[in-house]
C-alpha positions in Angstrom: 190.3 123.5 101.9 191.5 124.2 98.1 193.3 128.0 97.9 192.1 129.1 95.0 194.5 130.9 92.2 196.4 134.1 93.9 193.8 138.0 92.7 195.5 140.3 89.9 197.6 143.4 91.4 198.5 146.4 90.5 201.5 144.1 89.3 199.7 141.9 86.7 199.1 145.2 84.7 195.1 144.0 86.2 193.5 147.4 84.3 189.4 148.2 86.0 189.9 145.8 88.6 191.3 145.9 92.0 192.1 143.1 94.6 189.0 143.8 96.5 186.8 143.5 94.2 188.3 140.6 92.8 187.6 138.7 95.5 184.6 140.0 96.8 183.3 138.3 92.7 184.7 135.0 94.2 183.0 134.8 97.8 179.6 136.3 96.0 180.4 132.7 93.6 180.8 130.8 96.2 178.8 132.3 98.4 175.4 132.1 96.1 176.7 128.2 94.4 177.2 126.8 97.8 180.6 125.9 97.7 180.8 128.1 101.3 177.6 127.4 103.0 175.1 128.9 104.5 176.4 129.3 108.6 179.8 128.5 107.8 182.0 131.2 109.8 184.7 132.5 107.1 187.8 132.5 109.3 189.9 136.3 108.4 193.2 133.9 108.1 192.1 130.9 106.4 190.3 132.9 103.6 193.5 135.1 103.2 195.0 131.4 102.4 192.2 130.6 100.4 191.8 134.1 97.9 195.3 135.0 97.2 194.7 138.3 99.1 195.6 140.0 102.3 193.3 141.3 105.6 192.3 144.5 104.4 190.6 143.2 101.2 189.9 140.8 101.8 187.4 142.5 105.2 186.2 145.5 101.8 185.1 142.2 100.6 182.9 140.8 104.3 181.3 144.7 103.8 180.2 144.8 100.5 178.3 141.5 101.1 177.3 143.1 104.6 175.4 145.1 102.6 174.2 142.4 100.2 172.5 139.9 103.1 175.0 137.8 102.3 177.9 137.9 105.0 176.7 138.5 109.2 179.8 139.9 111.2 178.8 140.1 114.8 180.9 141.2 117.9 182.7 139.1 119.4 182.1 135.9 116.6 183.5 137.6 113.2 181.8 137.3 109.6 180.0 134.3 109.1 177.9 132.3 105.3 173.8 134.6 106.4 172.1 130.9 107.3 169.7 130.2 105.4 165.7 131.2 106.8 164.2 128.2 105.3 160.0 130.5 106.5 160.9 132.9 104.8 160.9 130.8 101.1 157.5 132.0 100.8 158.4 135.8 101.7 161.3 135.8 99.4 158.6 134.5 96.7 156.9 136.1 96.8 159.3 139.5 96.5 160.7 138.6 93.7 157.2 138.3 91.6 156.5 141.7 92.9 159.6 143.2 91.4 160.5 141.2 88.6 156.9 141.6 87.2 157.8 144.9 87.4 160.2 145.1 86.3 159.4 142.3 82.9 156.1 144.5 82.0 158.8 147.4 81.9 161.4 145.8 79.8 159.2 144.4 77.3 157.7 147.8 76.7 160.9 149.3 76.1 162.5 145.9 74.3 164.1 146.3 70.9 165.7 143.9 68.0 168.9 143.6 69.6 166.9 142.2 72.8 165.0 139.8 71.1 167.9 137.9 69.2 170.0 137.6 72.4 166.7 135.7 74.3 166.9 133.9 70.7 169.9 132.3 71.1 169.6 131.9 75.4 166.5 129.5 75.2 168.8 128.1 71.6 171.9 127.0 73.4 169.7 126.5 76.8 167.4 123.6 74.7 170.8 122.3 74.0 172.8 121.8 77.0 171.6 119.3 80.5 171.0 120.2 83.3 172.0 117.4 84.5 176.1 116.2 84.2 174.4 113.0 85.1 171.4 111.1 82.7 171.3 108.5 86.5 171.2 111.4 88.7 171.4 115.2 89.3 174.5 116.7 89.3 174.7 120.6 88.8 175.8 121.5 85.4 177.4 124.7 85.4 176.7 125.7 81.9 173.2 126.1 82.1 173.4 127.4 85.6 174.8 130.0 84.1 173.0 129.9 80.7 169.3 130.1 82.9 170.7 132.5 84.7 171.7 135.1 81.8 167.9 134.4 80.7 166.3 135.0 83.8 168.9 138.2 83.6 168.1 138.8 79.7 164.4 138.8 80.7 164.7 141.8 82.6 167.3 143.6 81.3 165.2 146.3 78.9 164.0 147.5 82.6 165.3 151.1 82.7 166.0 151.0 86.2 168.9 149.9 87.3 167.9 150.1 90.8 165.0 147.9 89.8 168.0 145.6 88.1 170.5 145.5 91.1 167.8 144.6 93.1 166.2 141.7 91.3 169.3 140.7 90.7 169.8 140.5 94.7 166.7 138.8 95.0 167.9 135.6 92.2 171.0 135.8 93.6 169.3 134.8 97.3 166.8 132.2 96.0 169.6 131.2 93.8 171.1 130.0 97.5 167.9 127.9 98.5 167.7 126.2 94.8 172.0 124.6 95.1 170.8 123.5 99.1 167.9 121.4 98.9 168.6 120.5 95.0 167.8 117.3 95.6 169.2 113.9 94.0 166.1 112.3 92.0 165.2 114.4 88.7 161.3 115.8 89.1 158.9 116.0 86.5 159.0 119.0 85.8 160.1 121.1 82.3 161.6 123.6 82.8 162.4 124.3 79.4 159.1 124.4 78.0 158.1 127.2 80.7 160.9 128.6 79.7 159.9 128.9 76.3 156.2 130.1 76.8 158.0 132.6 78.7 160.4 134.3 76.0 157.7 133.5 73.5 154.9 135.8 75.1 157.5 138.4 76.5 159.2 138.9 72.4 155.7 138.8 71.7 154.7 141.8 73.6 152.1 140.6 76.1 153.0 141.5 78.5 150.5 140.0 80.7 151.1 136.6 79.5 154.6 136.6 80.0 154.4 138.1 84.0 152.2 135.4 84.7 153.9 132.5 83.2 156.7 134.2 85.1 154.7 134.1 88.9 153.9 130.5 88.2 157.9 129.7 87.0 158.6 130.9 90.0 156.6 129.8 92.3 156.7 126.3 91.5 160.6 126.3 91.8 159.3 127.8 95.5 157.6 124.5 95.9 159.8 122.0 94.6 162.9 123.3 96.7 161.0 123.8 99.6 159.7 120.2 99.4 163.4 118.4 98.3 164.8 120.6 101.4 161.7 119.1 103.9 162.8 115.7 102.3 166.5 116.2 102.6 166.7 117.6 106.4 167.2 121.0 106.4 163.9 123.4 106.4 162.4 124.6 110.2 
C-alpha cells in the first residue's frame, strides 16, 4: 500500500488546519472515491504509516467518519470502511431525491447573478471535459468527477439551511460510493450532459417545478444504471 505524503504539522506553519482534520479529509476522499474499498479493514498501524500521522489524530478522524457512516467500529475487529448494502440503494436514491428537491426549490427561490454565473461556468467546463480518460473503455476522469460534484453542489448552494445542505452532501457521498464501485467498463448510451443542461436551464429560469422533476429523473436514471452495472459485476445481492 503506497504511503501518502506526510500531513501538515505545527512545524509546517499550517494555519487553520490540524493533523486530525487533514487525515480526516484524506481518508474521507479515499473512502468516497473507492481507493479504500467498502468493507476493507482499517488497521491503525498501517493507516498511520500510509498517511504519515500518529494514532491519536487517526483515531479522531475515524471517530468523525464513523459519525458520518463511512467507517464502522466494532469492539473485537477495530475499524472498517462501511460496506455498501445494495438493497439500500433505492432507499438512498429516494431520500436524496426528496431532500434535494426541497433544497433545490429554496436555492432557486434565493438565486442571484453570482449563482447563475457559477452554474454557467460549470456547465461550460463539463461540456469540454470528457467523462472518461480513454475513448475505447471507461476510465474515470477525476477532473470530470470534481466538476460534476461541484455542479450538483452549486445547484443547492443558495438553500439557506446549512443542515439541509450538509445532509445533501452526505447523501451525495454515499451515492458516489455506489457509483464508483459499480462503474462499468463500457459507456452507456445515456447523455448525462444533456440532462445537466436541462436542469441548469430550468433552475436559472426560476422554474423550480421543472428543475426538481428533471433532477429526480436524473438521479433515478443513475440509480437504475448503477444497479444494473453492479449486478453485471457481481456486486449487488
